[in-house]
FIDREN-308212 format. One line per 2 residues: number of its first residue (from 0); for each residue x, y, z of N, C-alpha, C. Coordinates in nm, 2 decimals. Layout:
N
NUM	X,Y,Z,X,Y,Z,X,Y,Z | ...
***
This chain:
113
0	-3.09,-0.09,-1.76,-3.10,-0.08,-1.67,-3.11,0.07,-1.53 | -3.18,0.03,-1.42,-3.20,0.18,-1.42,-3.10,0.19,-1.29
2	-3.10,0.31,-1.20,-2.97,0.34,-1.11,-3.03,0.29,-0.98 | -3.16,0.21,-0.97,-3.19,0.10,-0.86,-3.19,0.00,-0.87
4	-3.08,-0.06,-0.99,-3.06,-0.21,-1.04,-2.99,-0.24,-0.92 | -2.99,-0.36,-0.80,-2.90,-0.40,-0.72,-2.74,-0.46,-0.84
6	-2.72,-0.47,-0.96,-2.58,-0.52,-0.96,-2.51,-0.38,-0.97 | -2.53,-0.24,-0.96,-2.49,-0.13,-0.98,-2.50,-0.07,-0.80
8	-2.52,-0.15,-0.72,-2.54,-0.11,-0.59,-2.36,-0.12,-0.50 | -2.28,-0.13,-0.52,-2.23,-0.10,-0.43,-2.11,-0.02,-0.52
10	-2.13,0.04,-0.65,-2.05,0.09,-0.73,-2.00,0.20,-0.68 | -2.07,0.30,-0.52,-2.06,0.43,-0.51,-1.99,0.43,-0.33
12	-1.98,0.25,-0.34,-1.92,0.22,-0.23,-1.82,0.14,-0.19 | -1.69,0.17,-0.08,-1.56,0.07,-0.10,-1.66,-0.06,-0.01
14	-1.62,-0.17,-0.08,-1.62,-0.31,-0.05,-1.50,-0.40,0.00 | -1.48,-0.33,0.15,-1.36,-0.35,0.19,-1.36,-0.51,0.30
16	-1.26,-0.62,0.27,-1.32,-0.67,0.35,-1.12,-0.74,0.46 | -1.17,-0.79,0.52,-1.00,-0.84,0.60,-0.99,-1.00,0.52
18	-0.87,-1.01,0.48,-0.82,-1.11,0.45,-0.70,-1.16,0.45 | -0.70,-1.30,0.54,-0.58,-1.41,0.55,-0.57,-1.53,0.53
20	-0.49,-1.53,0.44,-0.43,-1.65,0.34,-0.32,-1.77,0.44 | -0.39,-1.82,0.51,-0.32,-1.97,0.52,-0.19,-1.98,0.46
22	-0.09,-2.01,0.55,-0.02,-2.06,0.50,0.11,-1.97,0.48 | 0.10,-1.86,0.47,0.16,-1.75,0.45,0.18,-1.58,0.54
24	0.26,-1.55,0.49,0.30,-1.42,0.60,0.22,-1.28,0.62 | 0.06,-1.34,0.50,-0.05,-1.22,0.49,-0.17,-1.26,0.58
26	-0.19,-1.24,0.67,-0.25,-1.22,0.79,-0.31,-1.08,0.85 | -0.42,-1.04,0.75,-0.54,-0.92,0.80,-0.50,-0.88,0.77
28	-0.50,-0.90,0.63,-0.50,-0.73,0.54,-0.60,-0.74,0.48 | -0.60,-0.61,0.42,-0.70,-0.51,0.38,-0.77,-0.53,0.20
30	-0.85,-0.60,0.13,-0.85,-0.59,0.01,-1.02,-0.51,0.00 | -1.00,-0.50,-0.14,-1.13,-0.43,-0.16,-1.14,-0.49,-0.32
32	-1.28,-0.57,-0.28,-1.39,-0.66,-0.36,-1.44,-0.48,-0.47 | -1.41,-0.55,-0.54,-1.40,-0.47,-0.64,-1.56,-0.46,-0.70
34	-1.62,-0.64,-0.72,-1.74,-0.65,-0.77,-1.78,-0.80,-0.64 | -1.85,-0.73,-0.59,-1.90,-0.83,-0.48,-2.03,-0.95,-0.54
36	-2.07,-0.94,-0.68,-2.12,-1.01,-0.75,-2.02,-1.11,-0.86 | -1.88,-1.10,-0.83,-1.84,-1.18,-0.89,-1.89,-1.36,-0.81
38	-1.82,-1.44,-0.90,-1.83,-1.55,-0.83,-1.73,-1.62,-0.70 | -1.74,-1.69,-0.62,-1.65,-1.74,-0.55,-1.54,-1.79,-0.61
40	-1.56,-1.87,-0.74,-1.43,-1.93,-0.76,-1.34,-1.77,-0.86 | -1.43,-1.69,-0.90,-1.35,-1.60,-0.95,-1.29,-1.51,-0.88
42	-1.33,-1.49,-0.75,-1.29,-1.44,-0.63,-1.20,-1.46,-0.59 | -1.18,-1.61,-0.59,-1.04,-1.67,-0.56,-0.92,-1.65,-0.69
44	-0.99,-1.69,-0.78,-0.89,-1.66,-0.86,-0.82,-1.54,-0.88 | -0.91,-1.44,-0.84,-0.84,-1.28,-0.81,-0.78,-1.29,-0.70
46	-0.78,-1.30,-0.62,-0.69,-1.30,-0.49,-0.50,-1.39,-0.53 | -0.53,-1.51,-0.55,-0.44,-1.57,-0.59,-0.33,-1.51,-0.70
48	-0.40,-1.46,-0.81,-0.34,-1.33,-0.95,-0.30,-1.19,-0.86 | -0.33,-1.18,-0.73,-0.27,-1.07,-0.69,-0.16,-1.05,-0.63
50	-0.18,-1.15,-0.53,-0.11,-1.20,-0.45,0.03,-1.27,-0.43 | 0.00,-1.37,-0.60,0.11,-1.46,-0.79,0.12,-1.55,-0.61
52	-0.01,-1.61,-0.58,0.01,-1.73,-0.50,0.07,-1.88,-0.59 | 0.05,-1.94,-0.60,0.14,-2.08,-0.67,0.03,-2.13,-0.70
54	0.01,-2.21,-0.82,-0.07,-2.29,-0.89,-0.05,-2.41,-0.89 | 0.09,-2.42,-0.81,0.07,-2.64,-0.87,0.18,-2.61,-0.69
56	0.19,-2.74,-0.63,0.27,-2.76,-0.55,0.37,-2.79,-0.56 | 0.53,-2.85,-0.49,0.66,-2.87,-0.53,0.65,-2.99,-0.65
58	0.50,-3.11,-0.61,0.53,-3.22,-0.70,0.41,-3.24,-0.84 | 0.40,-3.08,-0.84,0.35,-3.04,-0.96,0.19,-3.05,-1.01
60	0.14,-3.10,-0.86,-0.01,-3.12,-0.86,-0.10,-2.93,-0.83 | -0.18,-2.97,-0.92,-0.26,-2.84,-0.86,-0.29,-2.81,-0.76
62	-0.27,-2.66,-0.69,-0.33,-2.63,-0.58,-0.43,-2.62,-0.61 | -0.57,-2.66,-0.46,-0.75,-2.59,-0.45,-0.72,-2.51,-0.36
64	-0.76,-2.39,-0.35,-0.81,-2.33,-0.30,-0.92,-2.25,-0.28 | -0.95,-2.20,-0.17,-1.09,-2.21,-0.10,-1.12,-2.09,-0.01
66	-1.23,-2.03,-0.05,-1.22,-1.93,0.06,-1.35,-1.94,0.16 | -1.33,-1.90,0.31,-1.36,-1.90,0.42,-1.40,-1.80,0.52
68	-1.46,-1.81,0.58,-1.49,-1.77,0.74,-1.51,-1.77,0.84 | -1.49,-1.74,0.94,-1.54,-1.79,1.09,-1.67,-1.72,1.11
70	-1.75,-1.80,1.18,-1.91,-1.81,1.18,-1.91,-1.89,1.33 | -1.95,-1.79,1.45,-2.00,-1.84,1.59,-1.85,-1.94,1.61
72	-1.74,-1.89,1.58,-1.60,-1.94,1.59,-1.58,-2.14,1.57 | -1.68,-2.12,1.40,-1.67,-2.21,1.36,-1.60,-2.20,1.19
74	-1.53,-2.24,1.11,-1.44,-2.20,1.02,-1.62,-2.24,0.93 | -1.65,-2.11,0.77,-1.74,-2.24,0.70,-1.70,-2.18,0.61
76	-1.67,-2.33,0.51,-1.63,-2.26,0.37,-1.72,-2.20,0.28 | -1.71,-2.14,0.15,-1.79,-2.09,0.11,-1.78,-2.15,-0.03
78	-1.89,-2.19,-0.06,-1.93,-2.34,-0.16,-1.93,-2.25,-0.31 | -1.87,-2.29,-0.39,-1.91,-2.24,-0.49,-2.00,-2.25,-0.59
80	-2.10,-2.33,-0.57,-2.25,-2.35,-0.62,-2.33,-2.40,-0.55 | -2.48,-2.35,-0.52,-2.58,-2.43,-0.42,-2.62,-2.50,-0.46
82	-2.70,-2.57,-0.38,-2.75,-2.71,-0.42,-2.85,-2.73,-0.56 | -2.90,-2.61,-0.63,-2.90,-2.65,-0.78,-2.81,-2.63,-0.89
84	-2.66,-2.56,-0.86,-2.59,-2.55,-0.92,-2.53,-2.43,-0.99 | -2.62,-2.34,-0.95,-2.63,-2.21,-0.96,-2.50,-2.17,-0.90
86	-2.45,-2.05,-0.97,-2.25,-2.02,-0.88,-2.33,-1.90,-0.80 | -2.24,-1.93,-0.73,-2.25,-1.84,-0.56,-2.14,-1.73,-0.56
88	-2.19,-1.58,-0.54,-2.11,-1.46,-0.48,-2.08,-1.48,-0.32 | -2.02,-1.37,-0.31,-2.02,-1.35,-0.14,-2.07,-1.30,-0.07
90	-2.22,-1.21,-0.17,-2.32,-1.16,-0.15,-2.43,-1.30,-0.09 | -2.39,-1.35,-0.17,-2.52,-1.52,-0.14,-2.49,-1.56,0.01
92	-2.35,-1.51,0.08,-2.35,-1.60,0.21,-2.34,-1.40,0.29 | -2.43,-1.38,0.26,-2.42,-1.26,0.38,-2.29,-1.14,0.40
94	-2.19,-1.19,0.33,-2.07,-1.09,0.35,-2.09,-0.96,0.38 | -2.07,-0.90,0.47,-2.05,-0.72,0.42,-1.90,-0.69,0.42
96	-1.89,-0.56,0.41,-1.71,-0.51,0.42,-1.75,-0.52,0.56 | -1.63,-0.47,0.59,-1.53,-0.53,0.79,-1.58,-0.67,0.80
98	-1.57,-0.76,0.73,-1.57,-0.94,0.75,-1.40,-0.97,0.73 | -1.45,-1.10,0.78,-1.28,-1.16,0.76,-1.30,-1.28,0.74
100	-1.24,-1.30,0.59,-1.22,-1.42,0.49,-1.07,-1.46,0.54 | -1.12,-1.56,0.46,-0.98,-1.69,0.49,-0.92,-1.74,0.35
102	-0.85,-1.73,0.31,-0.82,-1.79,0.21,-0.71,-1.94,0.22 | -0.76,-2.04,0.19,-0.71,-2.17,0.29,-0.67,-2.25,0.12
104	-0.56,-2.36,0.14,-0.50,-2.42,0.07,-0.56,-2.58,0.05 | -0.64,-2.66,0.01,-0.68,-2.77,0.02,-0.63,-2.84,0.01
106	-0.58,-2.98,0.15,-0.47,-3.08,0.11,-0.50,-3.18,-0.02 | -0.43,-3.17,-0.14,-0.45,-3.30,-0.20,-0.41,-3.44,-0.22
108	-0.48,-3.50,-0.16,-0.44,-3.66,-0.10,-0.31,-3.71,-0.18 | -0.22,-3.77,-0.12,-0.09,-3.82,-0.20,-0.04,-3.66,-0.25
110	-0.04,-3.61,-0.26,0.04,-3.46,-0.24,0.12,-3.47,-0.13 | 0.25,-3.38,-0.17,0.37,-3.34,-0.09,0.36,-3.18,-0.05
112	0.41,-3.21,0.07,0.47,-3.05,0.09,0.58,-3.00,0.09
***
């Protein structure tokens, strides 16, 4: 790989975004994305691990987390895959350092809180 390879583009720059975790006291904290090419699914898993968020609800059901952002006043969920089934990363959505992301728990039908 040469030094112009896009895979190493962010090595010398810090990729800091603002993060709010819905339903918690975490409101607009700054986090460093160490690998912006990591999949959306892996980014969520990293956030859940770092912030020690629960993986199951009180009823023992797995908690599903989604990553989103507000675009033109509307919530936009970042899909895990594109229409061809290719895993997406935050760069696929044009997310830049300084953007505000939200981690949201998806309600499970029949689940209790």
